[in-house]
Every structure is written in structure tokens, then in C-alpha cells.
C-alpha positions in Angstrom: 0.0 0.0 0.0 1.4 3.4 -1.0 1.2 6.0 1.8 0.6 9.4 0.5 -1.9 12.2 1.0 -5.4 11.2 -0.2 -6.4 13.8 -2.8 -10.2 13.6 -2.3 -11.1 15.5 0.9 -14.2 13.6 1.8 -12.3 10.3 1.5 -9.4 11.8 3.5 -11.8 12.8 6.2 -13.5 9.4 6.2 -10.1 7.7 6.5 -9.1 10.1 9.2 -12.2 9.2 11.3 -11.8 5.4 10.8 -8.0 5.5 11.6 -8.6 7.6 14.6 -11.2 5.2 16.0 -8.8 2.3 15.4 -5.9 4.1 17.0 -8.0 4.9 20.1 -9.1 1.2 20.3 -5.5 0.1 20.1 -4.5 2.6 22.8 -7.2 1.4 25.1 -6.1 -2.2 24.5 -2.5 -1.3 25.3 -3.6 0.5 28.5 -5.8 -2.4 29.6 -3.6 -5.4 28.7 -0.3 -3.9 29.7 -1.3 -1.7 32.6 0.3 1.4 31.2 -0.9 4.9 31.0 -1.6 6.1 27.4 -2.6 9.5 26.2 -3.0 10.6 22.6 -3.1 13.9 20.8 -4.3 14.0 17.3 -4.4 17.4 15.7 -5.9 17.9 12.3 -4.8 21.1 10.6 -7.7 23.2 9.4 -7.9 24.3 5.8 -7.7 28.0 6.7 -5.2 29.7 9.0 -7.9 30.8 11.4 -9.5 27.4 11.6 -7.7 26.1 14.7 -10.7 25.4 17.0 -10.9 22.6 19.5 -12.8 20.4 17.0 -9.5 19.9 15.2 -7.9 18.2 18.2 -8.6 14.8 19.6 -7.4 14.2 23.2 -7.8 10.7 24.4 -9.0 9.4 26.8 -10.7 12.7 27.6 -9.4 16.3 27.7 -9.3 16.4 31.6 -7.7 13.0 31.8 -5.3 13.8 29.0 -4.3 17.0 30.8 -3.7 15.1 34.0 -1.5 12.5 32.4 0.5 15.1 30.5 1.2 17.1 33.6 2.2 13.9 35.5 4.6 13.0 32.6 6.0 16.5 32.4 6.5 16.8 36.2 8.6 13.6 36.4 12.2 14.4 37.5 14.5 14.6 34.5 16.5 11.6 35.4 13.4 9.5 36.0 12.1 10.5 32.5 15.3 9.5 30.9 15.4 6.3 32.8 11.9 5.4 31.7 12.2 6.4 28.0 13.4 3.7 25.7 16.1 5.0 23.5 16.0 3.8 19.9 19.6 2.6 19.9 19.2 0.6 23.1 15.9 -0.8 21.7 17.6 -1.8 18.5 20.5 -3.5 20.4 18.0 -5.5 22.4 16.1 -6.6 19.3 19.4 -7.5 17.6 20.5 -9.5 20.5 17.2 -11.4 20.7 17.5 -12.2 17.0 21.1 -13.4 17.4 19.9 -15.7 20.1 17.1 -17.0 17.8 19.6 -17.6 15.0 21.8 -19.5 17.4 19.0 -21.7 18.5 18.0 -22.4 14.9 21.6 -23.2 14.0 21.8 -25.5 16.9 18.5 -27.3 15.9 19.8 -27.6 12.3 23.1 -29.1 13.6 21.3 -31.6 15.8 19.0 -32.6 12.9 22.0 -33.0 10.6 23.7 -35.1 13.2 20.6 -37.3 13.6 20.6 -37.9 9.9 24.3 -38.7 9.9 23.8 -41.1 12.7 20.9 -42.8 10.9 23.0 -43.2 7.8 25.8 -44.5 9.9 23.6 -47.1 11.5 22.4 -48.3 8.0 26.0 -49.0 6.8 27.3 -52.5 6.8 30.9 -51.4 7.2 31.1 -48.4 9.5 34.8 -48.1 9.1 34.5 -47.3 5.4 31.8 -44.8 6.1 33.8 -43.0 8.8 36.7 -42.5 6.3 34.3 -40.8 3.9 33.1 -38.3 6.4 34.6 -34.8 6.5 35.9 -33.2 9.7 32.9 -31.0 10.1 30.6 -34.0 9.9 32.6 -35.8 12.5 32.4 -32.8 14.7 28.6 -32.7 14.3 28.4 -36.4 15.2 30.5 -35.8 18.3 28.2 -32.9 19.4 25.2 -35.1 18.8 26.6 -37.9 20.9 27.5 -35.5 23.7 23.9 -34.2 23.6 22.5 -37.7 23.8 24.8 -38.5 26.8 23.6 -35.4 28.6 20.0 -36.5 28.1 20.8 -39.9 29.5 22.4 -38.5 32.7 
């Protein structure tokens, strides 16, 4: 889907209303499910310079509650605010580390699967000695790891 300004004003207003309702529903879900305080400001610019009335702003959950949450947030001590805010770089490092862990887990699973297959092939051989001579060092290492894993499970 291409994101650009909708040229037709009535369609743009209709989309604005629908998206606003969805955003408010998601904010309410986030607040309820995660036990966090959420406040939203949506300001729609008027067509004319003097058209800046309150009907152009959406304050969720309500103007008084929004104001209360905003003042509470702004009155946090500076160190507390910095501590609670997630910095993009730290967030990306955390996501990257989680993905590295996932990749390591999948690599491990693949190695174990490969070693199981090698072990099955080995068991099918009539002359194991000949088969061992054909294996590469990497494959022997994988088999060694598999055997160690199986011994751990037996203990």
C-alpha cells in the first residue's frame, strides 16, 4: 500500500475518522492489557489559518484525563524521565541480541537434525569403518556434538 496524501477531501476525512477510531481502540487495549498509561493527541490542521478550533484536536481518553496524564509526565524528574524512556539505539540493540539468540537456537537445531541424519546413515551402513573414512571433519564434529547431547539427556 502506498502511503501518500489522499487527494479527495471527503475520502481523506472518512479515512481520518476510521483510523482515529482504530488508534483509540488500540491505545485502550494497550492500556488495559499492559497496565500502562496512554494519552493521545491527534491534531488535524484546518484548511484555513484561522480554523484552529478545538474540533480539530482529539485528546484521548478525555481532555481532563489527558491533561492530568500530560502534567504527570512533564513533572517527572528529568533523570526519571530519561530512565523510563526507551532510547532507539538501546531498543535496536535489544532486538538485535534477541534475533542473534534466535539464529543461534535455529543453527543448533539444524546441527542436531543433521547429526541425527548422519547417525541414521551410519547405522544403515554394513561397514562403518569405510563410512567414517568418507566423512569430513565437520561431519565428525557434528556427530561428536550429537553424541554429547544424547549422553547429557541420559544423565
